[in-house]
C-alpha positions as CSV (number, residue, x, y, z in Angstrom):
1,M,80.6,28.5,17.1
2,L,83.9,27.2,15.8
3,T,84.2,26.3,12.2
4,R,86.4,24.0,10.1
5,A,87.0,23.5,6.4
6,L,84.9,20.9,4.5
7,G,86.7,20.9,1.2
8,P,86.2,24.5,0.0
9,L,83.2,25.0,2.4
10,D,83.4,26.5,5.9
11,V,81.1,24.7,8.3
12,S,80.3,24.7,12.0
13,V,82.1,22.0,13.9
14,V,78.6,20.8,15.1
15,G,76.2,19.9,12.4
16,L,72.5,19.0,12.6
17,G,71.5,15.6,11.2
18,C,67.9,15.8,10.0
19,N,67.1,12.1,9.9
20,N,64.3,12.5,12.5
21,F,62.3,14.9,10.4
22,G,59.2,13.4,9.0
23,R,59.8,10.2,10.9
24,R,59.9,10.9,14.6
25,L,59.1,14.6,14.3
26,D,56.3,16.4,12.5
27,Y,56.9,19.8,10.7
28,D,56.4,22.0,13.7
29,A,58.8,20.0,15.9
30,S,61.3,19.8,13.1
31,A,61.1,23.6,12.5
32,A,61.7,24.2,16.2
33,V,64.9,22.1,16.1
34,V,66.1,23.8,13.0
35,H,65.5,27.3,14.4
36,A,67.3,26.3,17.7
37,A,70.2,25.1,15.6
38,L,70.4,28.4,13.8
39,D,70.2,30.3,17.0
40,E,73.2,28.3,18.3
41,G,75.3,29.1,15.3
42,I,75.0,25.7,13.5
43,T,75.5,26.2,9.8
44,L,75.7,22.6,8.4
45,F,72.3,20.8,8.0
46,D,72.6,17.2,6.7
47,T,69.6,15.3,5.3
48,A,68.9,12.7,2.6
49,D,66.0,12.0,0.2
50,V,65.2,8.8,2.0
51,Y,64.8,10.4,5.4
52,G,61.1,10.4,6.1
53,A,60.5,9.3,2.5
54,G,61.2,12.8,1.3
55,L,59.6,14.7,4.2
56,S,62.9,15.5,5.9
57,E,64.0,17.6,2.9
58,E,60.6,19.2,2.6
59,Y,60.5,20.1,6.3
60,L,64.1,21.4,6.3
61,G,63.5,23.6,3.3
62,R,60.4,25.1,4.8
63,A,62.1,25.7,8.1
64,L,65.0,27.5,6.4
65,A,62.8,29.9,4.5
66,G,64.4,33.3,4.6
67,R,67.6,31.9,6.1
68,R,68.9,29.9,3.1
69,D,72.1,32.1,2.6
70,E,73.2,31.5,6.2
71,V,73.6,27.7,5.9
72,V,75.2,24.8,4.1
73,I,72.6,22.3,2.9
74,A,73.9,18.8,2.5
75,T,71.7,16.0,1.2
76,K,72.1,12.5,-0.2
77,F,70.8,10.4,-3.0
78,G,71.1,6.8,-4.0
79,G,68.9,5.1,-1.4
80,Q,65.6,3.4,-2.3
81,M,62.9,6.0,-3.1
82,G,60.5,3.9,-5.0
83,E,60.3,1.5,-7.9
84,G,63.3,2.2,-10.1
85,K,64.4,5.1,-7.9
86,K,67.7,4.0,-6.5
87,G,71.5,4.0,-7.2
88,A,73.9,6.2,-9.0
89,D,73.0,5.6,-12.7
90,P,73.4,9.0,-14.5
91,A,69.8,9.2,-15.5
92,Y,68.7,8.6,-11.9
93,V,71.3,11.1,-10.6
94,R,69.7,13.8,-12.6
95,Q,66.2,12.9,-11.5
96,A,67.1,12.5,-7.9
97,A,68.8,16.0,-7.8
98,E,65.7,17.6,-9.4
99,D,63.5,15.9,-6.9
100,S,65.6,17.0,-3.9
101,L,65.8,20.6,-5.2
102,S,62.0,20.6,-5.5
103,R,61.4,19.2,-2.0
104,L,64.0,21.5,-0.4
105,G,62.6,24.5,-2.3
106,V,66.0,25.8,-3.3
107,D,67.8,26.5,-6.5
108,H,71.1,24.7,-5.5
109,I,72.4,22.1,-3.1
110,D,75.7,23.0,-1.3
111,L,76.9,19.4,-0.8
112,Y,75.3,16.6,-2.8
113,Q,76.4,13.2,-1.5
114,L,76.2,9.7,-2.9
115,H,74.6,7.9,0.0
116,F,75.9,4.4,-0.8
117,P,78.4,3.0,-3.4
118,D,76.6,1.6,-6.4
119,P,78.5,-1.5,-7.6
120,E,76.4,-1.6,-10.8
121,T,77.4,1.8,-12.0
122,P,81.0,2.8,-12.8
123,I,82.0,5.7,-10.6
124,E,83.1,7.7,-13.6
125,D,79.6,7.6,-15.0
126,T,78.2,8.9,-11.7
127,L,80.8,11.7,-11.5
128,G,80.0,12.7,-15.1
129,A,76.3,13.2,-14.2
130,L,77.3,15.1,-11.1
131,Q,79.6,17.3,-13.1
132,E,76.7,18.3,-15.3
133,L,74.8,19.3,-12.1
134,V,77.7,21.4,-10.9
135,Q,78.1,23.1,-14.3
136,A,74.4,23.9,-14.3
137,G,74.7,25.5,-10.9
138,K,72.3,23.1,-9.3
139,V,75.0,21.6,-7.1
140,R,78.0,23.3,-5.6
141,H,80.1,20.5,-4.2
142,L,80.1,16.7,-4.2
143,G,80.4,14.2,-1.4
144,C,80.0,10.5,-0.7
145,S,79.0,8.2,2.1
146,N,79.9,4.7,3.3
147,F,83.0,4.7,1.0
148,S,86.1,2.7,1.7
149,V,89.7,3.8,1.0
150,G,89.7,1.9,-2.3
151,R,86.5,3.5,-3.4
152,L,87.8,7.0,-2.4
153,R,90.9,6.4,-4.5
154,D,89.0,5.1,-7.4
155,A,86.7,8.2,-7.3
156,A,89.6,10.6,-7.1
157,K,91.4,9.0,-10.1
158,A,88.2,9.0,-12.2
159,A,87.6,12.7,-11.4
160,A,91.2,13.6,-12.2
161,D,91.2,11.6,-15.4
162,A,88.0,13.3,-16.6
163,G,89.0,16.8,-15.3
164,A,85.8,16.7,-13.3
165,P,85.0,17.8,-9.8
166,G,85.7,15.1,-7.2
167,F,84.3,14.4,-3.8
168,V,85.2,17.0,-1.1
169,S,83.8,14.9,1.7
170,V,83.0,11.4,2.9
171,Q,80.4,10.6,5.6
172,N,80.9,7.3,7.4
173,E,80.0,5.9,10.7
174,F,82.5,6.9,13.4
175,S,82.4,7.0,17.1
176,M,84.3,5.8,20.2
177,L,82.5,2.5,19.6
178,E,83.0,2.3,15.9
179,R,86.6,3.1,15.0
180,T,86.9,1.5,11.5
181,P,87.7,4.9,9.8
182,E,90.9,4.9,11.8
183,T,92.1,2.0,9.6
184,G,92.7,4.2,6.6
185,V,89.8,6.4,5.6
186,L,90.8,9.2,7.9
187,D,94.4,9.2,6.5
188,E,93.0,9.1,3.0
189,C,90.9,12.2,3.7
190,V,94.0,14.0,4.9
191,A,96.0,12.8,1.8
192,Q,93.2,14.0,-0.6
193,G,92.3,17.1,1.3
194,I,88.7,16.1,1.8
195,G,86.6,16.4,4.9
196,F,85.3,13.6,7.1
197,L,81.8,13.7,8.5
198,P,81.0,11.1,11.2
199,Y,77.5,9.8,11.5
200,F,76.2,8.0,14.6
201,P,78.7,10.0,16.7
202,L,76.7,9.3,19.8
203,A,76.0,5.6,18.8
204,S,72.3,6.4,18.5
205,G,72.3,7.9,22.0
206,L,74.3,5.3,23.9
207,L,77.2,7.6,24.3
208,T,75.1,10.3,25.9
209,G,75.1,8.2,29.1
210,K,71.3,8.0,29.3
211,Y,71.4,4.2,28.9
212,R,73.1,2.7,31.9
213,K,73.6,-0.9,33.0
214,G,71.0,-2.1,35.5
215,Q,68.9,1.1,35.2
216,P,65.5,1.7,33.5
217,Q,65.8,2.8,29.9
218,P,64.5,6.3,29.3
219,E,60.9,6.5,27.9
220,G,60.6,7.3,24.2
221,A,64.4,7.3,23.6
222,R,65.8,5.9,20.3
223,L,67.3,2.7,21.7
224,T,64.7,2.0,24.4
225,G,63.3,-1.5,24.0
226,Q,65.8,-2.3,21.3
227,D,68.0,-4.6,23.2
228,S,69.0,-6.5,20.1
229,N,70.4,-3.3,18.5
230,K,74.1,-3.5,18.0
231,F,74.8,-0.5,20.2
232,M,73.0,-2.2,23.2
233,A,75.4,-5.1,23.3
234,P,76.5,-6.0,26.8
235,A,80.1,-5.2,26.0
236,N,79.1,-1.6,25.0
237,L,77.0,-1.1,28.1
238,D,80.1,-2.1,30.1
239,L,82.1,0.4,28.2
240,V,79.6,3.1,29.0
241,E,80.1,2.5,32.7
242,Q,83.9,2.9,32.3
243,L,83.4,6.1,30.2
244,A,81.0,7.5,32.7
245,E,83.6,7.0,35.4
246,F,86.1,8.7,33.2
247,V,84.0,11.9,32.6
248,D,82.7,12.1,36.2
249,G,86.3,12.3,37.4
250,R,87.0,15.2,35.1
251,N,83.7,17.1,35.6
252,H,82.5,16.7,32.0
253,S,79.6,14.9,30.3
254,M,79.5,11.8,28.1
255,T,78.3,14.0,25.2
256,E,81.2,16.3,25.6
257,L,83.6,13.3,25.5
258,A,82.0,11.8,22.4
259,F,82.1,15.1,20.4
260,S,85.5,16.2,21.6
261,W,87.1,12.8,21.0
262,L,86.0,12.9,17.4
263,L,87.2,16.5,16.9
264,T,90.8,15.5,17.9
265,R,91.0,13.9,14.5
266,P,92.2,16.6,12.0
267,A,90.2,15.0,9.1
268,V,86.9,15.5,10.9
269,S,85.2,18.7,9.6
270,S,82.0,18.6,11.6
271,V,80.2,16.2,14.0
272,I,76.7,15.6,12.7
273,A,74.2,14.6,15.3
274,G,70.4,14.4,15.2
275,A,68.1,16.0,17.7
276,T,64.4,15.6,18.6
277,K,64.4,18.4,21.2
278,T,65.7,21.9,21.3
279,E,67.6,21.3,24.5
280,Q,69.6,18.6,22.7
281,I,70.9,21.2,20.3
282,K,72.3,23.3,23.2
283,A,73.9,20.2,24.7
284,N,75.6,19.3,21.4
285,V,76.9,22.8,20.8
286,Q,78.3,23.0,24.3
287,A,79.9,19.6,23.9
288,V,82.8,20.7,21.8
289,G,84.7,22.8,24.3
290,W,86.7,20.1,26.0
291,Q,90.3,19.9,24.8
292,L,91.4,16.4,25.5
293,S,95.0,16.0,26.5
294,D,97.4,13.4,25.3
295,A,97.0,11.7,28.7
296,D,93.2,11.7,28.4
297,L,93.5,10.1,24.9
298,A,95.9,7.5,26.2
299,A,93.5,6.6,29.0
300,L,90.6,6.4,26.6
301,D,92.6,4.1,24.3
302,A,93.0,1.7,27.3
303,I,89.2,1.7,27.7
304,L,87.9,1.6,24.2
305,P,87.9,-1.3,21.7
306,A,91.1,-1.5,19.8
307,V,91.2,-0.1,16.3
308,P,90.5,-3.0,13.8
309,Q,93.5,-4.3,11.9
310,R,93.8,-3.2,8.3
């Protein structure tokens, strides 16, 4: 397994997203996916307190028992966890961290990420509370998610002014169908020396090629029956047909294309993808071996939606 830097961390270029645990998968199925990921050399496991209403963290911690030192555990806080349990107010930051540590069954979190910006709480207040967690050894490094360029710069300035640890990562949606990070966030990551973690890299499965225009949708798959989902827009299904033709002519798969395309971006540290079956883990790990050429990238740019204007 290849690795890349994620701030001061070293992580596998394929990470496991644990959003299915406790929601689509029970404990036994979740543990099977985790163990398959470990066997394939995956070291980055990304979850959040809101996934499965806390069950994702619980299942992940149980599945990693005895293997904790082999992995980087990344979790998130800030989403709605109950009455009064949301956001990035310092008091809640401390409570959320203790709750996640308890569910995970660990004494520290490797990467603790603010899941969503909190417009009601100054970022310097949030960073102050996070600094306390770092100083206490309960959190090693800090990250954020769904942050714009402006918010990343504000956070970096606030951390520098306070002499506090700043964010080492940002996790935003990024795929061949969602290219907004190319309008500035990726460049900002390079400028600040922080890692970028794309979520929805396979567009909820659309970029695996299992949803094809005019063909029956696969039973039990994530997007099956969700024709109103943004990923299932007719224009996206048309793009899938063009991308399928592109990979077929080069003897590769759609998953290989989706992962390898993302990894051509230097800011991308690891491609995080969920899995509900162990065979999906193997496919994801095998997907990063395609070295796309400049000609390949130019051909793809002619197919894909244009990068939004700044």
